[in-house]
C-alpha positions as a LaTeX table, in Angstrom:
\begin{tabular}{lrrr}
\hline
Residue & $x$ (\AA) & $y$ (\AA) & $z$ (\AA) \\
\hline
Unk1 & $-0.18$ & $-0.18$ & 0.13 \\
Unk2 & 1.59 & 3.51 & $-0.85$ \\
Unk3 & 0.25 & 6.30 & 0.64 \\
Unk4 & 0.20 & 9.59 & $-0.67$ \\
Unk5 & 1.70 & 12.81 & 1.63 \\
Unk6 & 1.12 & 16.11 & 0.79 \\
Unk7 & $-1.60$ & 19.03 & 2.89 \\
Unk8 & $-2.51$ & 17.04 & 5.86 \\
Unk9 & $-6.22$ & 18.34 & 7.18 \\
Unk10 & $-7.20$ & 16.83 & 10.90 \\
Unk11 & $-10.63$ & 15.85 & 10.52 \\
Unk12 & $-11.27$ & 14.66 & 14.00 \\
Unk13 & $-13.55$ & 16.10 & 16.57 \\
Unk14 & $-11.83$ & 17.58 & 19.44 \\
Unk15 & $-12.79$ & 15.75 & 23.17 \\
Unk16 & $-12.79$ & 18.62 & 26.09 \\
Unk17 & $-14.38$ & 17.14 & 29.11 \\
Unk18 & $-15.53$ & 20.72 & 30.14 \\
Unk19 & $-18.01$ & 20.98 & 26.82 \\
Unk20 & $-18.11$ & 17.13 & 25.04 \\
Unk21 & $-21.00$ & 15.37 & 26.40 \\
Unk22 & $-22.85$ & 12.54 & 24.42 \\
Unk23 & $-26.67$ & 11.49 & 24.47 \\
Unk24 & $-26.98$ & 8.57 & 26.83 \\
Unk25 & $-30.17$ & 6.66 & 25.43 \\
Unk26 & $-31.91$ & 3.59 & 26.60 \\
Unk27 & $-30.47$ & $-0.05$ & 27.35 \\
Unk28 & $-27.19$ & 1.49 & 29.21 \\
Unk29 & $-26.18$ & $-0.24$ & 31.90 \\
Unk30 & $-24.59$ & 3.07 & 33.15 \\
Unk31 & $-23.75$ & 6.36 & 31.52 \\
Unk32 & $-19.77$ & 7.10 & 30.74 \\
Unk33 & $-19.04$ & 10.66 & 29.69 \\
Unk34 & $-15.90$ & 11.73 & 28.26 \\
Unk35 & $-13.63$ & 12.64 & 31.83 \\
Unk36 & $-10.12$ & 13.71 & 32.42 \\
Unk37 & $-8.52$ & 12.99 & 36.11 \\
Unk38 & $-5.19$ & 13.62 & 37.57 \\
Unk39 & $-4.03$ & 10.39 & 38.61 \\
Unk40 & $-0.71$ & 11.84 & 39.65 \\
Unk41 & 0.52 & 15.16 & 40.32 \\
Unk42 & 3.70 & 16.43 & 39.92 \\
Unk43 & 4.29 & 17.60 & 43.28 \\
Unk44 & 3.50 & 13.89 & 44.66 \\
Unk45 & 5.64 & 12.55 & 46.79 \\
Unk46 & 7.69 & 10.59 & 45.93 \\
Unk47 & 6.08 & 10.74 & 42.59 \\
Unk48 & 9.56 & 11.83 & 40.25 \\
Unk49 & 8.11 & 15.14 & 39.63 \\
Unk50 & 5.45 & 13.20 & 36.74 \\
Unk51 & 1.88 & 14.17 & 36.34 \\
Unk52 & $-0.43$ & 11.06 & 34.97 \\
Unk53 & $-4.02$ & 11.38 & 33.99 \\
Unk54 & $-6.49$ & 8.95 & 33.09 \\
Unk55 & $-9.48$ & 9.15 & 30.65 \\
Unk56 & $-12.89$ & 7.90 & 31.38 \\
Unk57 & $-14.87$ & 7.54 & 27.96 \\
Unk58 & $-17.04$ & 5.40 & 25.97 \\
Unk59 & $-15.43$ & 3.81 & 23.16 \\
Unk60 & $-17.45$ & 5.82 & 20.49 \\
Unk61 & $-16.70$ & 9.10 & 22.32 \\
Unk62 & $-15.73$ & 11.76 & 19.20 \\
Unk63 & $-14.34$ & 10.54 & 16.01 \\
Unk64 & $-14.09$ & 6.72 & 16.26 \\
Unk65 & $-14.40$ & 3.97 & 13.94 \\
Unk66 & $-17.30$ & 0.61 & 14.63 \\
Unk67 & $-16.40$ & $-2.46$ & 13.30 \\
Unk68 & $-19.48$ & $-4.60$ & 12.45 \\
Unk69 & $-19.96$ & $-6.13$ & 15.93 \\
Unk70 & $-21.02$ & $-2.31$ & 17.20 \\
Unk71 & $-24.20$ & $-3.37$ & 15.14 \\
Unk72 & $-24.01$ & $-7.01$ & 14.49 \\
Unk73 & $-23.89$ & $-9.49$ & 17.30 \\
Unk74 & $-21.24$ & $-12.04$ & 16.27 \\
Unk75 & $-19.56$ & $-9.67$ & 13.65 \\
Unk76 & $-16.11$ & $-8.64$ & 13.49 \\
Unk77 & $-14.56$ & $-7.10$ & 16.09 \\
Unk78 & $-11.86$ & $-4.10$ & 15.19 \\
Unk79 & $-8.93$ & $-6.86$ & 15.65 \\
Unk80 & $-10.05$ & $-8.73$ & 13.38 \\
Unk81 & $-10.24$ & $-6.35$ & 10.59 \\
Unk82 & $-7.43$ & $-5.47$ & 7.93 \\
Unk83 & $-5.39$ & $-1.98$ & 9.03 \\
Unk84 & $-5.41$ & $-1.30$ & 5.40 \\
Unk85 & $-9.17$ & $-0.51$ & 5.88 \\
Unk86 & $-8.35$ & 2.54 & 7.82 \\
Unk87 & $-5.76$ & 3.99 & 5.67 \\
Unk88 & $-5.69$ & 4.58 & 1.82 \\
Unk89 & $-7.57$ & 6.04 & $-0.81$ \\
Unk90 & $-10.95$ & 7.91 & 0.06 \\
Unk91 & $-13.46$ & 10.35 & $-1.63$ \\
Unk92 & $-15.48$ & 13.14 & $-0.24$ \\
Unk93 & $-19.05$ & 13.50 & $-1.07$ \\
Unk94 & $-20.62$ & 16.80 & $-1.04$ \\
Unk95 & $-24.27$ & 16.54 & 0.57 \\
Unk96 & $-24.75$ & 19.98 & 1.82 \\
Unk97 & $-28.06$ & 20.37 & $-0.16$ \\
Unk98 & $-29.82$ & 17.85 & 1.51 \\
Unk99 & $-29.57$ & 19.51 & 4.95 \\
Unk100 & $-31.61$ & 20.19 & 6.77 \\
Unk101 & $-33.50$ & 16.45 & 7.53 \\
Unk102 & $-33.79$ & 15.12 & 3.73 \\
Unk103 & $-33.18$ & 12.04 & 2.03 \\
Unk104 & $-29.40$ & 11.26 & 0.76 \\
Unk105 & $-30.78$ & 9.23 & $-2.54$ \\
Unk106 & $-28.48$ & 6.92 & $-4.74$ \\
Unk107 & $-28.65$ & 9.63 & $-7.19$ \\
Unk108 & $-27.22$ & 12.24 & $-4.99$ \\
Unk109 & $-23.94$ & 9.69 & $-4.31$ \\
Unk110 & $-23.70$ & 9.34 & $-7.74$ \\
Unk111 & $-23.92$ & 12.58 & $-8.93$ \\
Unk112 & $-21.51$ & 13.34 & $-5.84$ \\
Unk113 & $-18.41$ & 10.82 & $-6.39$ \\
Unk114 & $-19.97$ & 8.17 & $-9.12$ \\
Unk115 & $-17.42$ & 9.34 & $-11.90$ \\
Unk116 & $-14.18$ & 8.85 & $-8.93$ \\
Unk117 & $-15.35$ & 5.91 & $-6.33$ \\
Unk118 & $-13.42$ & 2.94 & $-7.31$ \\
Unk119 & $-14.33$ & $-0.77$ & $-5.75$ \\
Unk120 & $-12.07$ & $-0.60$ & $-1.93$ \\
Unk121 & $-12.31$ & 3.60 & $-1.52$ \\
Unk122 & $-13.56$ & 5.12 & 1.75 \\
Unk123 & $-16.28$ & 7.25 & 1.50 \\
Unk124 & $-16.76$ & 10.69 & 3.39 \\
Unk125 & $-19.62$ & 12.34 & 3.69 \\
Unk126 & $-20.17$ & 16.30 & 4.07 \\
Unk127 & $-22.78$ & 18.04 & 4.80 \\
Unk128 & $-20.86$ & 20.98 & 7.27 \\
Unk129 & $-23.40$ & 19.69 & 10.25 \\
Unk130 & $-20.28$ & 19.15 & 12.61 \\
Unk131 & $-20.51$ & 23.08 & 13.22 \\
Unk132 & $-23.27$ & 22.40 & 15.38 \\
Unk133 & $-22.54$ & 19.18 & 17.12 \\
Unk134 & $-24.00$ & 20.32 & 20.51 \\
Unk135 & $-27.21$ & 22.14 & 19.41 \\
Unk136 & $-30.17$ & 20.93 & 20.91 \\
Unk137 & $-31.70$ & 20.09 & 17.04 \\
Unk138 & $-28.66$ & 18.80 & 15.88 \\
Unk139 & $-29.68$ & 14.87 & 14.80 \\
Unk140 & $-33.04$ & 15.98 & 13.56 \\
Unk141 & $-31.29$ & 18.31 & 11.15 \\
Unk142 & $-29.27$ & 15.62 & 10.01 \\
Unk143 & $-29.97$ & 13.99 & 6.56 \\
Unk144 & $-30.49$ & 10.41 & 6.44 \\
Unk145 & $-29.73$ & 8.01 & 3.74 \\
Unk146 & $-31.93$ & 6.58 & 1.78 \\
Unk147 & $-32.40$ & 2.68 & 1.50 \\
Unk148 & $-31.19$ & 2.80 & $-2.26$ \\
Unk149 & $-28.51$ & 5.00 & $-0.93$ \\
Unk150 & $-27.25$ & 2.37 & 1.28 \\
Unk151 & $-27.42$ & $-0.05$ & $-1.27$ \\
Unk152 & $-25.24$ & 2.08 & $-3.70$ \\
Unk153 & $-22.21$ & 2.09 & $-1.02$ \\
Unk154 & $-22.47$ & $-1.41$ & $-0.78$ \\
Unk155 & $-22.83$ & $-2.58$ & $-4.29$ \\
Unk156 & $-19.54$ & 0.12 & $-4.95$ \\
Unk157 & $-17.73$ & $-2.01$ & $-2.75$ \\
Unk158 & $-17.05$ & 0.95 & $-0.39$ \\
Unk159 & $-14.90$ & $-0.26$ & 2.84 \\
Unk160 & $-15.48$ & 2.40 & 5.22 \\
Unk161 & $-17.76$ & 5.69 & 5.62 \\
Unk162 & $-17.25$ & 8.42 & 7.57 \\
Unk163 & $-19.93$ & 10.97 & 8.54 \\
Unk164 & $-20.08$ & 14.83 & 10.02 \\
Unk165 & $-23.75$ & 14.31 & 10.38 \\
Unk166 & $-25.74$ & 12.23 & 12.87 \\
Unk167 & $-25.26$ & 8.54 & 11.36 \\
Unk168 & $-28.09$ & 7.36 & 13.28 \\
Unk169 & $-30.72$ & 8.90 & 11.55 \\
Unk170 & $-32.93$ & 6.54 & 9.55 \\
Unk171 & $-35.08$ & 6.87 & 6.35 \\
Unk172 & $-38.81$ & 6.85 & 6.76 \\
Unk173 & $-39.30$ & 4.18 & 5.45 \\
Unk174 & $-36.94$ & 1.78 & 7.40 \\
Unk175 & $-38.17$ & $-1.26$ & 9.11 \\
Unk176 & $-35.28$ & $-1.47$ & 11.71 \\
Unk177 & $-33.52$ & 0.86 & 14.49 \\
Unk178 & $-30.49$ & 2.17 & 13.22 \\
Unk179 & $-30.82$ & 1.00 & 9.49 \\
Unk180 & $-27.46$ & 2.74 & 7.94 \\
Unk181 & $-25.50$ & 1.43 & 10.31 \\
Unk182 & $-26.56$ & $-1.95$ & 10.52 \\
Unk183 & $-27.09$ & $-2.85$ & 7.12 \\
Unk184 & $-23.09$ & $-1.49$ & 6.39 \\
Unk185 & $-22.03$ & $-3.67$ & 9.89 \\
Unk186 & $-23.97$ & $-6.70$ & 8.21 \\
Unk187 & $-21.92$ & $-6.12$ & 4.98 \\
Unk188 & $-18.75$ & $-5.48$ & 6.56 \\
Unk189 & $-18.62$ & $-1.95$ & 6.24 \\
Unk190 & $-17.08$ & 0.48 & 9.16 \\
Unk191 & $-18.45$ & 3.50 & 10.03 \\
Unk192 & $-16.74$ & 6.38 & 11.00 \\
Unk193 & $-18.68$ & 8.75 & 12.98 \\
Unk194 & $-18.48$ & 12.54 & 14.46 \\
Unk195 & $-15.91$ & 13.56 & 11.55 \\
Unk196 & $-15.06$ & 17.71 & 11.64 \\
Unk197 & $-13.31$ & 20.05 & 8.80 \\
Unk198 & $-14.51$ & 18.33 & 5.96 \\
Unk199 & $-15.16$ & 21.71 & 4.77 \\
Unk200 & $-11.15$ & 22.32 & 4.87 \\
Unk201 & $-10.64$ & 19.68 & 2.09 \\
Unk202 & $-10.24$ & 21.14 & $-1.48$ \\
Unk203 & $-9.90$ & 17.46 & $-3.37$ \\
Unk204 & $-12.87$ & 15.02 & $-3.81$ \\
Unk205 & $-10.12$ & 12.46 & $-4.28$ \\
Unk206 & $-7.49$ & 12.21 & $-1.03$ \\
Unk207 & $-5.92$ & 9.92 & 1.25 \\
Unk208 & $-7.33$ & 8.98 & 4.48 \\
Unk209 & $-5.48$ & 7.93 & 7.32 \\
Unk210 & $-7.63$ & 6.56 & 10.58 \\
Unk211 & $-5.54$ & 4.20 & 12.93 \\
Unk212 & $-7.74$ & 2.73 & 15.86 \\
Unk213 & $-6.20$ & 1.46 & 19.04 \\
Unk214 & $-4.50$ & $-1.65$ & 19.26 \\
Unk215 & $-7.27$ & $-3.04$ & 21.71 \\
Unk216 & $-8.65$ & $-6.81$ & 21.51 \\
Unk217 & $-11.92$ & $-7.55$ & 22.48 \\
Unk218 & $-14.17$ & $-4.12$ & 21.28 \\
Unk219 & $-16.18$ & $-3.09$ & 18.56 \\
Unk220 & $-14.91$ & 0.39 & 18.26 \\
Unk221 & $-12.06$ & 2.98 & 19.05 \\
Unk222 & $-11.14$ & 6.54 & 18.80 \\
Unk223 & $-9.31$ & 7.68 & 15.93 \\
Unk224 & $-7.63$ & 10.53 & 15.23 \\
Unk225 & $-8.67$ & 11.24 & 11.81 \\
Unk226 & $-6.44$ & 12.63 & 8.95 \\
Unk227 & $-6.97$ & 13.81 & 4.87 \\
Unk228 & $-4.10$ & 14.00 & 3.17 \\
Unk229 & $-4.50$ & 15.88 & $-0.36$ \\
Unk230 & $-1.94$ & 15.83 & $-3.02$ \\
\hline
\end{tabular}
């Protein structure tokens, strides 16, 4: 695998425990937000002048990748996926015209990236809703992928789909909850929600670097997602 190096754009959402909050829907055994705790102070007796911090967080906090297991019981976990899913050719689909709350169709996908998307590519969906991540109506303003658009991604051989809008928004005719993410997972496609700064990307075809942590037995991991332009 050959990676191109040029202009680098950070498309990761910043995690700041003074402002970052996650929605906690039904079904959680307990809540866990993003929080930083000091475990050792510089001036601790016998502490060798070090400061050490710990972080309490869901693996789905901020920009992260979801392995199929997240939505598919028995699906592959992160350590079972090849690393080249998370690094390589990607295309950016400009879908701002579907905000707020409209359906993204297969025709929209084809018009945005159909001419440049190749089998095995990673697909980054841009709406610029990342600017309002913590607004009360953020999820309600998100567009959704129609069933045909989801099928278009699967049929075109996409390996990873990234979102800068609420990826849990379902089409009105969906017969299951989280149809988009669940269908991607059932087809081995990794999802990467909560992206930022896709408006700074000037090329449709780029290189993506978004490596998960090397953890065993998990279905998600935070990532520092980067786009590299020629």
